[in-house]
C-alpha positions as CSV (number, residue, x, y, z in Angstrom):
1,X,-21.4,79.7,8.0
2,X,-23.7,82.5,9.2
3,X,-27.0,83.3,7.7
4,X,-27.7,86.5,5.9
5,X,-29.8,89.2,7.6
6,X,-31.7,91.4,5.2
7,X,-33.8,94.4,6.3
8,X,-36.6,95.5,4.0
9,X,-38.2,98.9,4.1
10,X,-41.5,99.4,2.2
11,X,-42.3,103.1,2.8
12,X,-45.5,104.7,1.6
13,X,-47.3,108.0,2.1
14,X,-49.6,106.8,4.9
15,X,-47.7,103.8,6.3
16,X,-44.4,102.1,6.4
17,X,-43.7,98.3,6.6
18,X,-40.4,96.9,7.7
19,X,-39.3,93.3,7.8
20,X,-36.1,91.5,8.9
21,X,-35.4,88.2,7.1
22,X,-32.8,85.7,8.1
23,X,-31.8,83.7,5.0
24,X,-29.4,80.8,4.4
25,X,-26.4,81.8,2.2
26,X,-26.5,78.8,0.0
27,X,-30.1,78.7,-1.3
28,X,-33.4,80.6,-1.0
29,X,-36.3,78.8,0.5
30,X,-39.0,77.8,-2.0
31,X,-41.8,79.3,0.0
32,X,-41.9,82.7,1.7
33,X,-40.5,82.4,5.2
34,X,-41.9,84.2,8.2
35,X,-39.8,87.4,8.9
36,X,-37.8,87.3,12.1
37,X,-39.2,90.8,12.9
38,X,-41.9,92.9,11.4
39,X,-43.0,96.5,12.1
40,X,-45.8,98.7,10.7
41,X,-46.1,102.4,11.2
42,X,-49.5,104.1,10.4
43,X,-49.2,107.9,10.1
44,X,-52.9,108.5,9.3
45,X,-54.8,108.2,12.6
46,X,-54.3,111.7,14.1
47,X,-52.0,114.5,13.1
48,X,-48.7,114.3,15.0
49,X,-49.6,110.8,16.2
50,X,-48.3,107.5,14.8
51,X,-49.5,104.0,15.6
52,X,-46.8,101.4,15.6
53,X,-47.2,97.7,15.7
54,X,-44.1,95.4,16.1
55,X,-44.1,91.6,15.9
56,X,-41.2,89.3,16.5
57,X,-41.3,85.6,17.5
58,X,-44.3,85.4,20.0
59,X,-44.2,89.1,20.9
60,X,-46.6,91.7,19.5
61,X,-46.4,95.3,20.7
62,X,-48.8,98.1,19.7
63,X,-48.6,101.7,20.8
64,X,-49.5,105.2,19.7
65,X,-46.7,107.8,20.0
66,X,-46.5,111.5,19.4
67,X,-43.9,112.7,16.9
68,X,-42.6,115.9,15.2
69,X,-40.8,114.1,12.3
70,X,-41.2,110.7,10.6
71,X,-37.5,109.7,10.9
72,X,-37.7,110.0,14.7
73,X,-40.4,107.3,14.7
74,X,-38.4,105.1,12.3
75,X,-35.4,105.3,14.7
76,X,-37.6,104.3,17.6
77,X,-39.1,101.4,15.7
78,X,-35.8,100.1,14.3
79,X,-34.2,100.1,17.8
80,X,-36.6,97.4,18.8
81,X,-34.6,95.1,16.6
82,X,-31.7,95.3,19.1
83,X,-33.4,96.0,22.4
84,X,-36.6,95.3,24.4
85,X,-39.0,92.4,24.3
86,X,-39.0,92.2,20.5
87,X,-35.1,92.1,20.2
88,X,-33.9,89.6,17.5
89,X,-30.3,91.0,16.9
90,X,-27.3,91.6,19.1
91,X,-26.4,94.7,17.2
92,X,-27.2,96.5,13.9
93,X,-23.8,95.3,12.6
94,X,-25.4,91.9,11.9
95,X,-27.5,93.4,9.0
96,X,-25.7,92.9,5.7
97,X,-28.3,94.3,3.2
98,X,-31.2,96.7,3.3
99,X,-33.7,96.7,0.5
100,X,-36.1,99.6,-0.3
101,X,-39.2,99.6,-2.4
102,X,-38.9,102.7,-4.6
103,X,-42.1,103.5,-6.4
104,X,-40.7,105.4,-9.5
105,X,-37.5,104.7,-11.3
106,X,-38.2,106.9,-14.3
107,X,-36.5,105.7,-17.6
108,X,-33.1,105.1,-16.0
109,X,-33.6,102.2,-13.7
110,X,-34.5,98.8,-15.0
111,X,-32.8,96.6,-12.3
112,X,-32.1,96.6,-8.6
113,X,-29.5,99.2,-7.9
114,X,-27.1,99.8,-5.0
115,X,-28.0,103.2,-3.4
116,X,-25.3,105.8,-4.0
117,X,-25.5,109.6,-3.7
118,X,-26.3,109.7,-7.5
119,X,-29.2,107.2,-7.0
120,X,-30.5,109.3,-4.0
121,X,-30.4,112.4,-6.2
122,X,-32.3,110.6,-8.9
123,X,-35.0,109.6,-6.4
124,X,-35.1,113.2,-5.3
125,X,-35.5,114.4,-8.9
126,X,-38.5,112.0,-9.4
127,X,-40.5,113.4,-6.5
128,X,-42.8,115.2,-8.9
129,X,-43.9,111.8,-10.4
130,X,-44.4,110.2,-7.0
131,X,-44.9,113.0,-4.5
132,X,-46.7,110.8,-1.9
133,X,-43.9,108.2,-1.8
134,X,-40.5,109.4,-2.7
135,X,-40.0,111.7,0.3
136,X,-40.7,108.8,2.6
137,X,-38.3,106.6,0.6
138,X,-35.5,109.1,1.0
139,X,-36.2,109.4,4.8
140,X,-35.9,105.7,5.2
141,X,-32.6,105.6,3.2
142,X,-31.1,108.3,5.3
143,X,-32.2,106.7,8.6
144,X,-30.5,103.5,7.6
145,X,-27.4,105.3,6.5
146,X,-27.1,106.4,10.2
147,X,-28.1,103.2,11.9
148,X,-26.6,100.7,9.4
149,X,-23.5,102.3,7.8
150,X,-22.0,98.9,7.1
151,X,-25.1,97.6,5.2
152,X,-25.4,97.8,1.5
153,X,-28.7,99.5,0.6
154,X,-30.5,98.3,-2.5
155,X,-33.2,100.2,-4.4
156,X,-35.8,98.0,-5.9
157,X,-38.0,100.0,-8.3
158,X,-41.7,99.3,-8.8
159,X,-41.5,100.6,-12.4
160,X,-38.5,98.4,-13.4
161,X,-40.4,95.3,-14.4
162,X,-42.3,97.3,-17.0
163,X,-39.2,98.5,-18.8
164,X,-39.8,95.7,-21.3
165,X,-43.1,97.2,-22.5
166,X,-43.1,97.5,-26.3
167,X,-42.8,101.0,-27.6
168,X,-46.4,100.9,-28.8
169,X,-47.5,100.2,-25.2
170,X,-45.3,103.0,-23.8
171,X,-46.2,105.8,-26.1
172,X,-49.3,108.0,-25.6
173,X,-51.1,109.3,-28.7
174,X,-49.9,112.9,-28.1
175,X,-47.1,114.7,-29.9
176,X,-44.0,112.4,-29.8
177,X,-41.8,115.2,-28.4
178,X,-43.6,114.7,-25.0
179,X,-42.5,111.0,-25.0
180,X,-38.9,112.3,-25.5
181,X,-39.4,114.5,-22.4
182,X,-40.5,111.4,-20.3
183,X,-44.3,111.5,-20.7
184,X,-44.9,107.8,-21.2
185,X,-46.4,104.7,-19.7
186,X,-44.2,103.6,-16.8
187,X,-46.5,101.1,-15.0
188,X,-46.4,100.3,-11.3
189,X,-46.8,97.3,-8.8
190,X,-44.0,95.8,-10.8
191,X,-42.4,94.1,-7.8
192,X,-45.5,92.2,-7.0
193,X,-46.4,91.5,-10.6
194,X,-43.0,89.9,-11.2
195,X,-43.2,87.9,-8.0
196,X,-46.7,86.6,-8.8
197,X,-45.5,85.5,-12.3
198,X,-42.7,83.4,-10.8
199,X,-45.1,82.0,-8.1
200,X,-47.6,81.1,-10.8
201,X,-45.0,79.1,-12.7
202,X,-44.3,77.2,-9.5
203,X,-48.0,76.5,-8.9
204,X,-48.6,75.4,-12.4
205,X,-45.3,73.4,-12.6
206,X,-44.6,75.0,-16.0
207,X,-41.7,77.1,-17.2
208,X,-42.4,80.8,-16.9
209,X,-41.0,81.3,-20.4
210,X,-44.0,79.5,-22.0
211,X,-46.8,81.1,-20.0
212,X,-49.2,83.9,-20.9
213,X,-50.4,85.5,-17.6
214,X,-52.7,88.3,-16.6
215,X,-51.9,89.5,-13.1
216,X,-54.7,91.4,-11.3
217,X,-53.2,93.3,-8.4
218,X,-56.3,94.5,-6.8
219,X,-56.0,96.6,-3.6
220,X,-56.7,100.2,-2.7
221,X,-54.5,100.8,-5.6
222,X,-55.0,98.4,-8.5
223,X,-53.4,97.5,-11.8
224,X,-53.3,94.7,-14.3
225,X,-50.2,93.4,-16.1
226,X,-50.0,91.2,-19.2
227,X,-46.9,88.9,-18.7
228,X,-45.6,86.9,-21.7
229,X,-42.5,84.7,-21.3
230,X,-41.8,86.3,-17.9
231,X,-41.8,89.9,-19.2
232,X,-44.3,92.7,-18.9
233,X,-45.8,93.6,-22.3
234,X,-48.8,95.7,-21.2
235,X,-50.2,97.2,-18.0
236,X,-53.0,99.5,-17.0
237,X,-51.2,102.1,-14.8
238,X,-49.4,104.7,-16.9
239,X,-47.4,107.9,-16.4
240,X,-48.8,107.9,-12.8
241,X,-50.6,105.3,-10.7
242,X,-53.9,107.2,-11.5
243,X,-54.5,105.6,-14.9
244,X,-56.4,102.4,-15.5
245,X,-58.7,100.5,-13.2
246,X,-61.3,102.0,-10.8
247,X,-59.7,101.9,-7.4
248,X,-60.5,102.5,-3.8
249,X,-60.4,106.3,-3.9
250,X,-58.7,106.8,-7.4
251,X,-60.8,107.2,-10.5
252,X,-58.7,105.3,-12.9
253,X,-59.0,106.3,-16.5
254,X,-61.5,109.0,-17.4
255,X,-62.1,111.2,-20.5
256,X,-59.4,114.0,-20.3
257,X,-62.1,116.3,-21.5
258,X,-63.7,116.1,-18.0
259,X,-60.6,117.7,-16.6
260,X,-60.7,120.5,-19.2
261,X,-64.4,121.1,-18.3
262,X,-63.5,121.4,-14.6
263,X,-60.7,123.8,-15.4
264,X,-62.7,126.0,-17.8
265,X,-66.2,125.9,-16.3
266,X,-65.9,124.9,-12.7
267,X,-62.8,127.0,-11.9
268,X,-61.1,124.0,-10.1
269,X,-57.3,124.2,-9.6
270,X,-54.9,121.5,-10.5
271,X,-54.5,120.7,-6.8
272,X,-58.2,120.4,-6.3
273,X,-58.6,118.1,-9.4
274,X,-55.7,116.0,-8.1
275,X,-57.4,115.6,-4.7
276,X,-60.7,114.8,-6.4
277,X,-59.3,112.1,-8.7
278,X,-56.9,110.6,-6.1
279,X,-58.7,110.8,-2.8
280,X,-62.5,111.3,-3.5
281,X,-63.2,109.1,-6.5
282,X,-63.3,105.3,-7.3
283,X,-65.4,103.2,-5.0
284,X,-65.6,106.0,-2.5
285,X,-66.8,108.6,-5.0
286,X,-69.4,106.4,-6.7
287,X,-70.8,104.8,-3.6
288,X,-70.6,108.0,-1.5
289,X,-69.9,105.6,1.3
290,X,-66.4,104.1,1.4
291,X,-63.3,103.3,-0.6
292,X,-62.9,100.0,1.2
293,X,-64.2,97.0,-0.8
294,X,-65.1,95.1,2.4
295,X,-67.6,97.9,3.3
296,X,-68.9,98.1,-0.3
297,X,-69.6,94.3,-0.3
298,X,-71.3,94.5,3.1
299,X,-73.5,97.4,2.1
300,X,-74.2,95.9,-1.3
301,X,-75.5,92.7,0.4
302,X,-77.9,94.9,2.4
303,X,-79.2,96.6,-0.8
304,X,-77.4,99.9,-0.6
305,X,-77.8,101.5,-4.1
306,X,-74.6,103.4,-4.1
307,X,-72.5,100.4,-3.0
308,X,-74.3,98.3,-5.7
309,X,-73.5,100.8,-8.4
310,X,-69.9,101.2,-7.3
311,X,-69.4,97.4,-7.4
312,X,-71.0,97.2,-10.8
313,X,-68.8,99.9,-12.2
314,X,-65.8,98.3,-10.7
315,X,-66.5,94.9,-12.3
316,X,-67.4,96.5,-15.7
317,X,-64.1,98.3,-15.9
318,X,-62.1,95.4,-14.5
319,X,-63.6,93.1,-17.1
320,X,-62.8,95.6,-19.9
321,X,-59.2,95.9,-18.8
322,X,-58.7,92.1,-18.5
323,X,-60.0,91.7,-22.1
324,X,-57.5,94.3,-23.2
325,X,-54.6,92.5,-21.5
326,X,-55.9,89.2,-23.1
327,X,-55.8,90.7,-26.5
328,X,-52.2,92.1,-25.9
329,X,-51.1,88.5,-25.0
330,X,-53.0,86.8,-27.8
331,X,-54.5,84.4,-25.2
332,X,-54.2,83.5,-21.5
333,X,-53.0,80.5,-19.6
334,X,-53.8,81.8,-16.1
335,X,-55.5,84.8,-14.4
336,X,-53.8,85.8,-11.1
337,X,-55.7,87.5,-8.3
338,X,-53.4,89.3,-5.7
339,X,-53.6,92.2,-3.4
340,X,-56.1,92.8,-0.6
341,X,-59.2,92.7,-2.8
342,X,-57.8,90.1,-5.2
343,X,-57.0,87.7,-2.4
344,X,-60.0,88.2,-0.1
345,X,-63.0,89.5,-2.1
346,X,-64.6,86.3,-3.4
347,X,-67.6,88.1,-5.0
348,X,-65.2,90.2,-7.1
349,X,-63.5,87.1,-8.4
350,X,-66.8,85.3,-9.0
351,X,-68.4,88.2,-10.9
352,X,-65.3,88.8,-13.1
353,X,-65.1,85.1,-14.0
354,X,-68.8,85.1,-14.9
355,X,-68.1,87.9,-17.4
356,X,-65.3,85.8,-18.9
357,X,-67.2,82.5,-19.4
358,X,-67.3,83.1,-23.1
359,X,-63.5,82.6,-23.1
360,X,-63.7,79.3,-21.3
361,X,-63.1,80.7,-17.8
362,X,-64.8,78.5,-15.2
363,X,-64.5,79.4,-11.4
364,X,-65.2,76.6,-8.9
365,X,-67.7,78.3,-6.4
366,X,-66.5,76.2,-3.5
367,X,-62.8,76.7,-4.1
368,X,-63.5,80.4,-4.5
369,X,-64.8,80.7,-1.0
370,X,-61.6,79.1,0.6
371,X,-59.0,81.3,2.2
372,X,-55.4,80.7,3.1
373,X,-52.5,79.5,1.0
374,X,-51.9,80.2,-2.7
375,X,-54.3,78.1,-4.8
376,X,-56.0,77.4,-8.1
377,X,-59.8,78.1,-7.9
378,X,-60.6,77.1,-11.4
379,X,-62.8,74.0,-12.3
380,X,-61.0,71.0,-13.7
381,X,-62.3,71.8,-17.2
382,X,-61.6,75.6,-17.2
383,X,-59.7,76.7,-20.2
384,X,-57.8,79.1,-18.0
385,X,-56.3,78.5,-14.6
386,X,-57.4,81.0,-11.8
387,X,-54.7,81.5,-9.2
388,X,-55.1,83.3,-5.9
389,X,-51.6,84.4,-4.8
390,X,-50.7,86.4,-1.7
391,X,-48.9,89.6,-2.4
392,X,-45.4,89.3,-1.0
393,X,-43.6,92.5,-2.0
394,X,-41.3,92.4,1.1
395,X,-40.3,88.9,0.4
396,X,-39.8,89.7,-3.3
397,X,-37.5,92.6,-2.3
398,X,-35.6,90.3,0.1
399,X,-35.0,87.8,-2.6
400,X,-33.7,90.5,-5.0
401,X,-31.2,91.6,-2.3
402,X,-30.2,88.0,-1.7
403,X,-29.6,87.3,-5.4
404,X,-27.6,90.6,-5.7
405,X,-25.4,89.6,-2.8
406,X,-25.0,86.0,-4.1
407,X,-24.0,87.2,-7.6
408,X,-21.3,89.5,-6.2
409,X,-20.0,87.0,-3.6
410,X,-19.3,84.4,-6.3
411,X,-17.3,86.7,-8.6
């Protein structure tokens, strides 16, 4: 009996990650396996130039190539699956499933969905809500339609996990007619929030259905999710990924009156305000130095006042948001740290936990400095477990595809 080959495309505005998993047909492995092949495309270095990195087995290739369209780079990268030193397949025909991370599913999609012309059109129609991501998603889908016509493509929506939000958490306090037009809290990072919830239950050796979890997805983009009995009941991102926490270059939540002030008195356009809030704010805006937490921590250690202030604002707002999720849950069994900052920035974890000591949160300083596998960094007597869990969006998407296939092959 042959294994199942699943290709995962995780396309963003500035990069694209691709992974090929070879999975047994009978049962999923308990821990994330190493992909057979991985590729990363960075579109941001120089206009018209892409940096590609491909890894398979013991082979790693990095090169910079000129391009006139993103699909032509995708074709070039995907062909390394079947040719050259990174080849792992005899032909594209071996790929059975292809999973895509799709940022926004609107109100329609609450589950993984086979991609059809209707689904593609819906993704197209939602471009206005995810303008940096959806065009790249569609390009990836169309490239695979050409290369892998035999493969079933599956859309896995980042917003789907949050479809369980109670109405009170979805509705903004504006005229209700706008909710009926789709202006509501959607939430994002759902693929990783859901994965981390299941992984937390494994680590704690407890049923997910009895856990109250706060998942802190902290990266360049950042959001919290309150997870009760395995379902999202509150989250910090909203109609767009701009709401909520202070992020690398995004402001997070601000007084909407500031935007009115800019429109009325500073003559800023909508596009200028969007750029200011999405690309020039957050850690970068406050520090006037960088949106990268690694650089902020380094500069803060050297006494840089802007970096120090940016870190302090970041922690202040993070602690406020954790408290809000805690109240939504009515308690907390475990706090999860995931994403680039959550997994690697020990000072962020330590300072947040210090703010939460009144609720019985106790972080072990030595465990907090460790790196590597998923782990609990709480002291033995902490009232709340503190879990560091590696973000595994690609593996989560591969599992979704595997389960979708398994369900249909047994009917």
